[in-house]
C-alpha positions as semicolon CSV with decimal commas, in nm:
position;residue;x (nm);y (nm);z (nm)
1;M;0,003;-0,008;0,014
2;D;0,117;0,343;-0,077
3;A;0,196;0,584;0,236
4;F;-0,079;0,365;0,390
5;F;-0,160;0,550;0,726
6;A;-0,142;0,894;0,558
7;A;-0,338;0,769;0,269
8;V;-0,615;0,644;0,512
9;E;-0,628;0,990;0,674
10;Q;-0,668;1,162;0,330
11;A;-0,933;0,929;0,204
12;A;-1,118;0,979;0,543
13;K;-1,083;1,336;0,557
14;P;-1,178;1,514;0,218
15;S;-1,015;1,846;0,324
16;L;-0,674;1,684;0,341
17;R;-0,672;1,541;-0,006
18;G;-0,381;1,650;-0,215
19;K;-0,219;1,827;0,091
20;P;0,077;1,712;0,304
21;V;-0,021;1,481;0,570
22;I;0,212;1,344;0,862
23;V;0,103;1,065;1,103
24;G;0,291;0,976;1,414
25;G;0,370;1,046;1,774
26;L;0,292;1,425;1,840
27;G;0,469;1,437;2,177
28;G;0,801;1,584;2,230
29;R;0,998;1,258;2,147
30;G;0,749;1,154;1,872
31;V;0,879;1,015;1,536
32;V;0,707;1,022;1,182
33;S;0,536;0,682;1,112
34;T;0,397;0,779;0,761
35;A;0,437;1,089;0,553
36;S;0,191;1,142;0,238
37;Y;0,375;1,193;-0,077
38;E;0,290;1,550;-0,074
39;A;0,489;1,589;0,257
40;R;0,774;1,357;0,120
41;R;0,837;1,646;-0,140
42;F;0,954;1,854;0,157
43;G;1,203;1,600;0,273
44;V;0,986;1,432;0,540
45;H;1,012;1,042;0,582
46;S;0,921;0,781;0,832
47;A;1,137;0,740;1,148
48;M;1,226;1,129;1,132
49;P;1,188;1,315;1,452
50;M;0,848;1,476;1,449
51;A;1,018;1,814;1,547
52;Q;1,236;1,804;1,244
53;A;0,920;1,716;1,027
54;R;0,742;2,031;1,163
55;R;1,043;2,245;1,049
56;L;1,054;2,092;0,713
57;C;0,682;2,110;0,632
58;P;0,517;2,346;0,894
59;N;0,199;2,355;0,696
60;A;0,116;1,996;0,701
61;A;-0,158;1,828;0,886
62;F;0,008;1,652;1,187
63;L;-0,215;1,367;1,311
64;S;-0,187;1,110;1,566
65;G;-0,267;0,746;1,459
66;R;-0,624;0,590;1,426
67;F;-0,538;0,231;1,477
68;E;-0,895;0,092;1,432
69;A;-0,916;0,260;1,088
70;Y;-0,576;0,127;0,960
71;R;-0,676;-0,230;1,079
72;Q;-1,008;-0,199;0,921
73;N;-0,850;-0,133;0,578
74;S;-0,581;-0,373;0,621
75;E;-0,823;-0,652;0,677
76;I;-1,001;-0,557;0,344
77;V;-0,683;-0,561;0,162
78;M;-0,557;-0,897;0,306
79;G;-0,892;-1,049;0,227
80;L;-0,845;-0,959;-0,145
81;L;-0,502;-1,102;-0,135
82;R;-0,646;-1,444;0,009
83;Q;-0,868;-1,462;-0,293
84;L;-0,571;-1,500;-0,491
85;S;-0,393;-1,748;-0,279
86;P;-0,417;-1,920;0,055
87;L;-0,055;-1,849;0,091
88;V;-0,039;-1,490;0,211
89;Q;0,232;-1,365;0,427
90;P;0,182;-1,043;0,591
91;L;0,504;-0,826;0,663
92;S;0,295;-0,551;0,823
93;L;-0,051;-0,403;0,803
94;D;-0,007;-0,265;0,457
95;E;0,243;-0,518;0,286
96;A;0,235;-0,895;0,210
97;F;0,381;-1,172;0,001
98;V;0,127;-1,380;-0,205
99;D;0,218;-1,713;-0,373
100;L;0,020;-1,715;-0,690
101;E;0,109;-2,055;-0,779
102;A;-0,082;-2,199;-0,483
103;G;-0,402;-2,012;-0,579
104;P;-0,675;-2,076;-0,823
105;Y;-0,461;-1,946;-1,102
106;G;-0,176;-2,188;-1,027
107;P;-0,260;-2,446;-1,294
108;A;-0,300;-2,178;-1,556
109;L;0,039;-2,024;-1,483
110;A;0,203;-2,367;-1,478
111;E;0,080;-2,451;-1,819
112;A;0,140;-2,106;-1,971
113;D;0,424;-2,013;-2,200
114;H;0,649;-1,725;-2,115
115;A;0,439;-1,445;-2,293
116;T;0,108;-1,589;-2,177
117;G;0,220;-1,613;-1,815
118;E;0,339;-1,269;-1,809
119;R;0,015;-1,139;-1,938
120;L;-0,173;-1,330;-1,692
121;V;0,028;-1,220;-1,384
122;T;0,017;-0,857;-1,507
123;A;-0,367;-0,889;-1,537
124;L;-0,394;-1,038;-1,196
125;G;-0,193;-0,747;-1,030
126;E;-0,381;-0,482;-1,223
127;D;-0,719;-0,648;-1,114
128;L;-0,597;-0,658;-0,765
129;R;-0,494;-0,276;-0,766
130;A;-0,837;-0,191;-0,913
131;D;-1,028;-0,408;-0,652
132;I;-0,823;-0,233;-0,373
133;E;-0,928;0,114;-0,492
134;R;-1,281;0,007;-0,551
135;R;-1,304;-0,127;-0,188
136;T;-1,104;0,120;-0,002
137;G;-1,041;0,425;-0,230
138;L;-0,653;0,368;-0,154
139;T;-0,393;0,273;-0,407
140;G;-0,141;-0,009;-0,380
141;S;0,182;-0,097;-0,574
142;V;0,229;-0,453;-0,695
143;G;0,571;-0,620;-0,747
144;A;0,581;-0,956;-0,932
145;A;0,861;-1,179;-0,967
146;G;0,991;-1,538;-0,917
147;S;1,109;-1,493;-0,559
148;K;1,006;-1,303;-0,244
149;L;1,352;-1,090;-0,283
150;M;1,267;-0,985;-0,637
151;A;0,892;-0,918;-0,580
152;K;0,986;-0,689;-0,283
153;I;1,225;-0,496;-0,499
154;A;0,977;-0,470;-0,781
155;S;0,703;-0,341;-0,552
156;E;0,947;-0,065;-0,440
157;R;1,003;0,016;-0,797
158;A;0,624;0,032;-0,865
159;K;0,558;0,299;-0,613
160;P;0,336;0,484;-0,605
161;D;0,023;0,318;-0,757
162;G;0,209;0,096;-1,017
163;L;0,285;-0,256;-1,108
164;V;0,628;-0,367;-1,190
165;L;0,702;-0,714;-1,318
166;I;1,069;-0,863;-1,312
167;E;1,102;-1,147;-1,536
168;P;1,303;-1,462;-1,434
169;G;1,647;-1,434;-1,562
170;Q;1,675;-1,064;-1,501
171;E;1,764;-1,090;-1,133
172;R;2,128;-1,022;-1,152
173;A;2,093;-0,710;-1,410
174;V;1,835;-0,555;-1,159
175;L;2,030;-0,629;-0,840
176;G;2,363;-0,546;-0,968
177;P;2,387;-0,167;-0,940
178;M;2,180;-0,162;-0,613
179;P;2,357;-0,086;-0,286
180;V;2,394;-0,376;-0,035
181;R;2,150;-0,251;0,188
182;A;1,875;-0,353;-0,071
183;L;1,921;-0,725;0,041
184;P;1,716;-0,838;0,345
185;G;1,941;-0,923;0,632
186;I;2,198;-0,652;0,560
187;G;2,159;-0,375;0,833
188;P;2,369;-0,097;0,941
189;A;2,629;-0,318;1,127
190;T;2,670;-0,569;0,834
191;E;2,683;-0,281;0,587
192;Q;2,976;-0,139;0,762
193;V;3,171;-0,472;0,763
194;L;3,112;-0,484;0,387
195;R;3,200;-0,129;0,320
196;R;3,535;-0,166;0,514
197;A;3,592;-0,470;0,272
198;G;3,524;-0,244;-0,019
199;L;3,183;-0,408;-0,112
200;N;2,924;-0,140;-0,153
201;T;2,702;-0,280;-0,437
202;V;2,517;-0,607;-0,486
203;A;2,737;-0,673;-0,800
204;E;3,038;-0,650;-0,586
205;L;2,896;-0,905;-0,337
206;A;2,844;-1,138;-0,622
207;E;3,187;-1,100;-0,764
208;A;3,344;-1,136;-0,424
209;G;3,228;-1,487;-0,406
210;E;3,058;-1,701;-0,126
211;A;3,393;-1,788;0,037
212;E;3,486;-1,427;0,100
213;L;3,126;-1,342;0,233
214;V;3,141;-1,640;0,464
215;Q;3,479;-1,534;0,602
216;L;3,337;-1,173;0,648
217;L;2,998;-1,252;0,786
218;G;3,000;-1,615;0,912
219;R;2,887;-1,938;0,746
220;A;2,503;-1,899;0,754
221;H;2,490;-1,535;0,709
222;G;2,760;-1,502;0,435
223;A;2,623;-1,791;0,231
224;G;2,263;-1,653;0,248
225;I;2,373;-1,321;0,148
226;F;2,586;-1,453;-0,147
227;Q;2,271;-1,650;-0,262
228;M;2,065;-1,325;-0,286
229;S;2,332;-1,133;-0,451
230;I;2,313;-1,350;-0,751
231;G;1,936;-1,339;-0,732
232;L;1,860;-1,676;-0,593
233;D;1,595;-1,681;-0,311
234;D;1,408;-2,002;-0,217
235;R;1,235;-1,884;0,084
236;P;0,879;-1,993;0,081
237;V;0,563;-1,767;0,134
238;V;0,457;-1,862;0,499
239;P;0,103;-1,775;0,577
240;D;-0,032;-1,648;0,902
241;Q;-0,030;-1,918;1,174
242;D;-0,224;-1,939;1,484
243;A;-0,055;-1,731;1,746
244;K;0,165;-1,920;1,989
245;S;0,381;-1,738;2,243
246;V;0,729;-1,661;2,343
247;S;0,780;-1,671;2,730
248;V;1,036;-1,696;3,017
249;E;0,995;-1,786;3,384
250;D;1,180;-1,829;3,709
251;T;1,135;-2,021;4,033
252;F;1,272;-1,883;4,341
253;E;1,433;-2,071;4,617
254;V;1,270;-1,836;4,877
255;D;0,924;-1,705;4,811
256;L;0,934;-1,335;4,729
257;A;0,714;-1,120;4,961
258;D;0,846;-0,789;4,882
259;R;0,640;-0,596;4,616
260;D;0,952;-0,404;4,482
261;R;1,152;-0,731;4,438
262;V;0,871;-0,870;4,250
263;L;0,845;-0,575;4,017
264;R;1,222;-0,595;3,956
265;E;1,206;-0,968;3,880
266;V;0,901;-0,905;3,641
267;E;1,092;-0,637;3,448
268;A;1,407;-0,852;3,414
269;L;1,184;-1,126;3,277
270;A;1,015;-0,903;3,037
271;A;1,348;-0,779;2,905
272;R;1,466;-1,159;2,852
273;C;1,128;-1,220;2,689
274;V;1,183;-0,928;2,441
275;R;1,530;-1,064;2,347
276;R;1,397;-1,407;2,289
277;L;1,112;-1,252;2,080
278;R;1,360;-1,044;1,868
279;A;1,581;-1,354;1,814
280;A;1,287;-1,529;1,665
281;G;1,211;-1,240;1,440
282;R;0,861;-1,204;1,583
283;S;0,654;-0,935;1,754
284;G;0,322;-0,984;1,955
285;R;0,020;-0,811;2,073
286;T;-0,069;-0,972;2,401
287;V;0,158;-0,956;2,722
288;V;0,102;-1,242;2,972
289;L;0,218;-1,238;3,332
290;K;0,214;-1,579;3,516
291;V;0,224;-1,587;3,909
292;R;0,249;-1,899;4,109
293;R;0,192;-1,829;4,484
294;F;0,328;-1,996;4,793
295;D;0,027;-2,220;4,807
296;F;0,097;-2,344;4,453
297;S;-0,208;-2,181;4,319
298;T;-0,138;-2,023;3,971
299;L;-0,303;-1,704;3,815
300;T;-0,237;-1,532;3,497
301;R;-0,305;-1,180;3,395
302;S;-0,284;-1,049;3,026
303;E;-0,316;-0,721;2,838
304;T;-0,365;-0,696;2,464
305;L;-0,200;-0,406;2,286
306;R;-0,335;-0,226;1,985
307;G;-0,057;-0,352;1,743
308;P;0,204;-0,624;1,754
309;T;0,542;-0,486;1,902
310;D;0,880;-0,603;2,005
311;D;0,950;-0,274;2,190
312;E;1,116;-0,348;2,519
313;T;0,972;-0,027;2,680
314;V;0,630;-0,120;2,608
315;I;0,642;-0,495;2,690
316;V;0,829;-0,421;3,026
317;G;0,593;-0,152;3,114
318;T;0,296;-0,358;3,055
319;A;0,417;-0,664;3,241
320;R;0,498;-0,428;3,529
321;R;0,159;-0,284;3,526
322;L;-0,013;-0,624;3,540
323;A;0,234;-0,733;3,835
324;E;0,114;-0,424;4,029
325;Q;-0,243;-0,566;4,013
326;V;-0,155;-0,896;4,166
327;D;-0,203;-0,992;4,543
328;I;0,133;-1,131;4,651
329;T;0,032;-1,186;5,022
330;G;0,211;-1,492;5,160
331;G;0,485;-1,482;4,895
332;V;0,547;-1,570;4,522
333;R;0,742;-1,882;4,425
334;L;0,735;-1,843;4,042
335;L;0,703;-1,554;3,795
336;G;0,675;-1,586;3,421
337;V;0,639;-1,312;3,133
338;G;0,523;-1,420;2,784
339;V;0,411;-1,256;2,465
340;A;0,128;-1,405;2,259
341;Q;-0,071;-1,335;1,931
342;L;0,265;-1,340;1,761
343;A;0,324;-1,174;1,419
344;D;0,614;-1,171;1,165
345;Y;0,599;-0,781;1,170
346;T;0,597;-0,493;1,399
347;Q;0,384;-0,199;1,329
348;E;0,644;-0,003;1,519
349;D;0,702;0,356;1,557
350;L;0,324;0,460;1,581
351;F;0,191;0,186;1,801
352;A;0,488;0,176;2,053
353;Q;0,518;0,552;2,078
354;A;0,142;0,619;2,132
355;L;0,156;0,366;2,412
356;R;0,438;0,546;2,563
357;E;0,282;0,882;2,520
358;E;-0,056;0,745;2,684
359;A;0,146;0,617;2,982
360;A;0,301;0,960;3,014
361;E;-0,028;1,137;3,005
362;H;-0,183;0,902;3,259
363;A;0,118;0,970;3,491
364;E;0,058;1,339;3,441
365;E;-0,305;1,312;3,506
366;A;-0,250;1,117;3,826
367;E;0,004;1,374;3,950
368;A;-0,250;1,649;3,874
369;E;-0,523;1,460;4,051
370;A;-0,300;1,408;4,350
371;V;-0,233;1,787;4,359
372;E;-0,600;1,874;4,346
373;E;-0,721;1,615;4,576
374;E;-0,859;1,863;4,819
375;A;-1,072;2,028;4,552
376;P;-1,146;1,759;4,292
377;E;-1,309;1,849;3,963
378;A;-1,440;1,649;3,670
379;A;-1,151;1,508;3,464
380;V;-1,080;1,705;3,148
381;R;-1,121;1,513;2,828
382;R;-0,829;1,484;2,585
383;W;-0,865;1,517;2,218
384;H;-0,614;1,407;1,963
385;P;-0,552;1,554;1,620
386;G;-0,721;1,335;1,368
387;Q;-0,957;1,159;1,628
388;D;-1,295;1,068;1,507
389;V;-1,586;1,232;1,695
390;E;-1,966;1,263;1,674
391;H;-2,164;1,564;1,767
392;A;-2,527;1,529;1,868
393;E;-2,634;1,823;1,638
394;F;-2,366;1,827;1,359
395;G;-2,285;1,463;1,322
396;P;-1,953;1,284;1,244
397;G;-1,624;1,471;1,210
398;W;-1,262;1,478;1,330
399;V;-1,051;1,679;1,579
400;Q;-0,820;1,932;1,412
401;G;-0,678;2,044;1,733
402;S;-0,738;2,133;2,088
403;G;-0,601;2,376;2,354
404;V;-0,679;2,638;2,617
405;G;-1,006;2,447;2,698
406;R;-1,138;2,438;2,346
407;V;-1,151;2,157;2,063
408;T;-1,173;2,253;1,704
409;V;-1,355;1,985;1,487
410;R;-1,411;1,959;1,108
411;F;-1,739;1,807;1,027
412;E;-1,709;1,575;0,708
413;T;-1,705;1,214;0,621
414;P;-1,497;1,001;0,378
415;W;-1,779;1,031;0,122
416;S;-1,870;1,390;0,159
417;G;-1,700;1,718;0,042
418;P;-1,480;1,913;0,268
419;G;-1,665;2,016;0,575
420;R;-1,709;2,305;0,797
421;V;-1,504;2,373;1,105
422;R;-1,653;2,449;1,456
423;T;-1,502;2,504;1,790
424;F;-1,641;2,369;2,119
425;A;-1,549;2,349;2,480
426;V;-1,330;2,045;2,545
427;D;-1,608;1,913;2,792
428;D;-1,903;1,982;2,563
429;P;-2,146;1,689;2,646
430;A;-2,273;1,695;2,291
431;L;-1,929;1,591;2,147
432;E;-1,814;1,235;2,193
433;P;-1,544;1,003;2,063
434;S;-1,675;0,784;1,778
435;R;-1,560;0,467;1,575
436;A;-1,385;0,508;1,237
437;L;-1,614;0,547;0,938
438;P;-1,555;0,306;0,633
439;L;-1,373;0,480;0,360
440;R;-1,638;0,365;0,099
441;R;-2,004;0,469;0,164
442;P;-2,210;0,192;0,311
443;E;-2,490;0,075;0,084
444;G;-2,819;0,265;0,157
445;S;-2,650;0,557;0,354
446;S;-2,673;0,910;0,268
447;D;-2,459;1,226;0,352
448;G;-2,679;1,336;0,613
């Protein structure tokens, strides 16, 4: 999908179409999750500090994430992919591999000659892009090739809103001029090792040969990188599997009765769990705490996050929060921390940073409540830029901004024209948070 989070926001908010949109953490340490193509022309890109993005593109719409909306549209797209094949391997909410040979068109592809097969694959890709646009109003880019490596590279070449087919036999010609970082498995550390050896392009890796790469990178890594450098990639498309879990636990010789000690042990276990999770190349949505008490009774507590993560701060903080809720009277003999609902991707900066910012906000609110304990007042509602809302009189809209006791709302829907802006008190009882609307008008509905 093309600039997925930002594209969803533009599709949902008619007043933002064709304008720069930046989605991410809006706090002091926030980073950009996705920038629309209009914002990218100003030099804004994902993982950039939000403060820098504001300097580069001050007139952009800066929005916090709407996780429900992204997940809704991701499910539509993944459903369309599964109509092409049962072998669909998501890499993130907005990207996936599809093995066409395993689907209903597999027999036709197997029997087709070169030219006919190329036409069929191209037609399937174009039909998919049209179906995605029809169902969601969003654009996607399709890369087709004989392996996961080349399909990924083709999809990057197709962006935005295009289709690229790399024919079998053209792998080395395409890969050769590319920087070594283009190959999966080559991160900053490996790149530095290769650069010190004078290897900067994929063609230079292929020329160096397998023996030299094994000497530089180790047997498994070096051999794998060499195979990819010559265009060989036999990794299968692995479909979603039922979530299992990654977990660690410790039994203590002496029961733990001190709350602070229990919390420290939980934090250490959670950090170990994250290391194991990352080593497996996985992320997860549900953090699970296991506690066996002095009488051998065992209880579990869990919390499901809004997106899969392998962020240590998030997982450790969640495990600690669960532990704070457990009665340890009499002592604890075993503690365990696990992560379940595993995924092969992490929808990082946005989900993790939002959880951190929420935790910071809760801490600030708790501190303010403690200060004002003698004269309690109703809690002030917080409104986030981009948030979906509904007004009793004016209907659905979204928050443009808030501050100094006021909240500004633009009233429009994905299928209306640009709407009017109105301002309310932050505690206006007629204004409520609402669910994300579908990007395409439901059958039988009207603009209202």
